[in-house]
N, C-alpha and C positions, 0 to 999 in steps of 0.2 A: 368760337364765341360760347361765353358762360350762359348758365341759367337765366341769370338777370337780363342780360341782352336779347337772347331768345324771349323770355317773357314781354320784354318792352317794345320789341318787333310784332309779336304775335297781337297784344294788346292792341297794336296800331291798326293792323289790318283787319281785326275782328272790327273797330270801328267803322273802318272802310266799308267792309261787308254791311254791316247793319243798315248804316247809311244807304247805299245804294239799292239793298232790298226794299227797305222803307218806302224809297221814292219810287221805285217801279211797282210795288203794291199800291201806294196812294194814288199813283196816275192812272195806271191799269185800271184799278176798281172804279176810280172815277169816272174816266175815258169810256170804261166799256158800258156803265150805265148810262152816261151821255148819250153813247153813240145808238143805243137801244130806245131810248124813248125822247131824246132832243129836250129835256126839261131842266131849266137851270136851277130850280127850286129843289127838284130831289137830288141832284148832285149835291147840292148843299146841306141837305140832311144825311146825306152819306158820309161828307166831311165831317158833319158833327159824330156821326156815329163811331167813326175811324179815331177821330182823337179828344172826345169828351169823357172817354175814362180815366185822363190825368185826374180829375178831380177828385175820384175816389181813392186812387193810390196816395195822395198827398196826405190823408187823413191818417193812414196804414204805415207811414214813412218809418217811425219808430219802432213797428215790430218785423216789417217785410226787410226792410234794408241793415238788422245787425250785421257785423262784419262776416261771421261764420256762416251766414246763410245767401251770400251773394251770388256764390259759384252755383248752388244748389237752384235759386231763384231762377238762373238764365238756363240750366238743363230742364228742371221742370216746365219751365214756358214754353220753351222751344217744342216741348214734346206735345203738349196741349194744344200749341197753334197749328202743328201738323194734323193733328186729327179734326181740330176745327174746319180748316180749309178743306179736307177731305169730303167733311160733312156738306159745306159750303157747294162743292163741285156738282153733289147731287141734288141739293136743293136749292139754289140761288134764284130760282123764277119764284118760290113764296117770298113774298117782301118781309113778311114778319120774322121768317129763320135767317132771312138775310142782314135784316138790321140786327138781331140778337146776337148771330155769329161774330159780324163787324165789330160790334162793341166788346165782345169778349176777347176778338183779336188786340183790341186797342189795349184792354186793361192789360193783357201778357206783354205786349211790347212796349209798354209804357214801365212794367216791372223790371223788364229785361233791360233798357236803356238805363234807368236810375242805377240800379243792381250794378252796372258796368261802368257808369260813372264813378260810383262809389269807390268801387273795386280799384281801378286807376289812382285816385287820392289817396287810398292806404299803400299801393304799392311802387307807385313812382316816388322816389326822393325829391323833397321840398326843392332841392337847387336844379332838375333836370324837368320840374315840371313847365314852364315855361315852353322850353324847345319842346318837349313832349306833345303838349297841346298844339304849338304852331305843327309840327308834323302830322298830327292826328286831323287837325282840321283842314291842312293843305290834302291830304287824302280823301277826307271827308267831300272836300269840294271837287274833287277829281269823279267820286262816287255821284255828286249832285250834277255830273255831265253823263254820268253811265245810266243812273236810274231812271229819271225823267225821259231820257232817250228812248232808251229800252220799253219803258211805261206806254210811252207815246205809239211806239210799233207794236208792242203786244194789243194795246185796246184797238189800234188800227185794223188789225189782221186776224185777231181770235176772239172767240167768244168770251164770255164770262166763266162759262164752265172751265174752259181750257186754261183760263188765266190761274183759276183758283188750284187747279191741280198742279200746275206748274210750280206757283210760290208754294205751295204746302211742303215739296222734297226742298226748298230753300231753307224753309224755317228750322231744318235739323243741323245745317251746316253750323252754328254757332258751338255746337255741343263740342266740336272737333277742335276747335281754336283752343279750347280752354282744358284738355286733357293734361292731366300731372299739374295744374296750377293752383290747385286747390289748397296746399301748406306751403305757400311760397315764404310768407313772412309768421312769426310767430304770433302777431297779435291776433289771429284768428282763434286762437285758443283761451287768450285772456276774453274774448269778445263773447264768449259763452255765458259769462257772469255779468254781462254789459245789464244795467238797467234800463229799460223800454221806456223811451220820453215819451211823455204826453205830446199831444198838439199843441196844448197851452204853453208848455215849456219851451218845444220850439218856438214858436210864435214869439215869444218874449225874446229869446235870445237872438233870434234874426233882427228884432225891432230894436236891440242895443248896440247893432252894428250898423251905424246909420249911412254909410259909406257903401257897404254891400248892400244896404237894402236900396239905395239909390242906382247903384248898377244894376241890380235885378229888375228894378222896374222900368227903368230906361230900355235893358234888352228887352224886357217883355211887351214892350210897348210897340217894338219893332216886329216882334215873332206875332204878335195878335194881329196886326194889320194882315201882316203875310198870310196867316193861317186863313184870314178873310178873301184874301184876295186870290191866292191860289185856285181854288176851285171856279172861280168866275174866270180863268186864263181862256179854259176852253169856249165860252160862250163869246168872250171878247173877241178872241182871234177869229170866230164866224162872223162876226157883227162887222169888226175893222176891215179882216183881210179877205175874207168870204174863202177861208182856207180849213184842214182838217186838222188832226191830233198831232199829227206828225211834224207841222208845224208848231205847234204848241210845246211839243218835244225840243225843236231846235231854241226855243226862247228860254226854256228851262237850262239846257245847256250852256246858252251864253252867259246866264249867271252862275254856273259851275266853273266856268273860264276865270270869270272875275275872283271869284271865291279861292281859287288856286292861287292867284297873286295876292288877294287879300290874307291868306293864312301864312305868307312869308314875311308880311310887313311887322308883326310884333317881335319876330327873330331879330330884326334890324334896326327896328325905331321903338324908343322907349318914350311912353307916354306918362307924363308928369300927374297928370290926374285924368284917370280913366271914368269916372262918372262924369264928367264934363265933355269928355272927349266921342262917350257914348249919345249922350245927348244932343251934341252937334250931329253925329252921325244920323241920328232919328230924323232931324228937322231938313236935313238935305235928302233922306230916303223919302219923305212925303213930297220934297220939291221933284225928285226925278220920277217918281209915280205919276204926278201930275203930268209931266212933260209926256209920260209915255202914254195918257188919255188922250193927249191932243195932237199926238204926231201920226200921220197916215204913212209915214215911211218905215216898211218894214225893216230897213238896215239901221234906221234909227233907234228904234224899238230894241233890236238887239244888242246897240250900245249902250242903251239905258241898262237893259237887265244885266249884261257884266258889270256896270258900276255898281249895281244894287247888289251883286252877289260879293263884290270887292268889300263892301261896307259891311255886310252881314257877316263875312267870316272875321274881320278885323274885331267886330262887336263881340263875336262867340270866344275867341281865345282870350281876349279881356276880362270877360265875366269868369269863365270856368277857371282861368287861373288864378283870380283874386279872390274866388270861392274856397278852392282848394288850399291858398295858403294861407287865409285869415280866418278863415272857420275851423271850429273844433272838430275832429275826425266824426265823433258821434252827430254833429249838426249837419254835417254834411248833405246825406241824403235828402232830408228834409229842404235843403235850399235847392237840389237841383230837382225835386219833385215840386217844389213851387214854381219853379221857371216852368218845367212840362205843364202845371196847370193852368199858369196864366194863358200861355201860349194856346191850350189846347182848348179848356174850358170856353174861356171869353173870344179866343180865335174861331173856334169852331161854331160857338152859338152865333157871331156874327156872319158866320160863311152861312150858315141856316138861313139866317133873316136875309142876307145880301141876295142869297139866291132867288128868293120869294120877290126882293123888288127888281132884280136883274129881268125876271121873266115880265114885270111891269113896265118899267122904264129901259132895260137896256142895262148889260154890263159895262159899257163905256161910263155912263153916267155914275154907277155905283162906285166904280174904281175911283173915279174923281173926287166923289165925296169922301170915300176913305183916305184920300192923299191931304183933302183938307184939313181933316180931323186929326192925322197923324204930324202935319205942321203944326197946328193949334197946340197939340198936347207936348209936342216936343219944346216950343217957345214956353210954354206954362211950366215945364219940368225945368228949363235953365234958369227961369225967376226965381224958382224953389230951390234949386241947389246953390246959387249966389247966396241969397237970402240966410241958408243955414250954415254955408261954408263961413260966411261973415259974422254970425252968432257963433260959431265954435272958436274962430279968432277973436273974437272979443273975450269969451272965458278964458283962453290962454292967456292971453295978455295981462286978464285979472290974477291969474294965479303966478304968474311970474315974480312979482315981489315977495309972495311967500316963500319962494325957495330961496 
């Protein structure tokens, strides 16, 4: 196996680790806090603290994510996360310290994830990207089975202090995945002279790529609602099935099983219109969430979560491949950080608000209203994309005689 093949699979398995550990962290921390105080509103704010930092990272994408800094970002942030969780092990009883360190961990995690995505886009050859992303998503979906299941078990049997101590050592593992990969390609040297792009320059470029923008908006809609829904699954399971965190882990694991299948679909099925496909997935996602809220059958709920995972995996592969192929290298980190920004800032903010409403009217009703919003937004986006595709077609037809 040559260095390129070795790098290829190390990057894929690093994604598996980052995804599984992120889900383990998210589910274990939220589950541990909920077990301690039974407050849906508090876990909503914890979810906000975990994911909100993406808002900050997007503004500094031009400075943080230059090519020659990507590996350094992952090393440095992994070490800081280790020490932050060690401190949290001793002081998690203090609400202020708990929130501050969770926010810090969220910032560091976003830097790691965007750096990793940007590094992938540089190192993987264009003709290999679709297969690379499918394989990466395939393993990530397996991670979605492993991570939440472990998170549910850990939250059920261990204290918050023990959870923090265990997670701290996991933070150091990414460093070992990236040993000897810092100079795989020559463009790292050229990147040192790269001009730092401003936030305005990144925004203007992204808006000039209309199809990419539609893809990102569509994808963000799904993940925004997902971020809002995820913390509410804990009180939802208790309301609907009178069950504990281990059942929640099973539901998340079923979503992972669907995701494994969904990750393979883009390898064998070509999508002629990615934006249209993703918007249709948004609408069906909302319909399935609605069915989930009205079903009282646990096995039907597991089936619905499996389908939700399948559709989510297809969406991830389509969007990430399109961004890697159609955007210039220097603009990709901003696009990836915008995806993280949209899902984390809006999704986490809604998670905090929905947690408060869940304490008042119940998690089942809140999730049902979220499904209505997703369906309506999907139909609105579908209308807009048909409108703009028609405009583009008319403009192309007008230009034909000039040729």
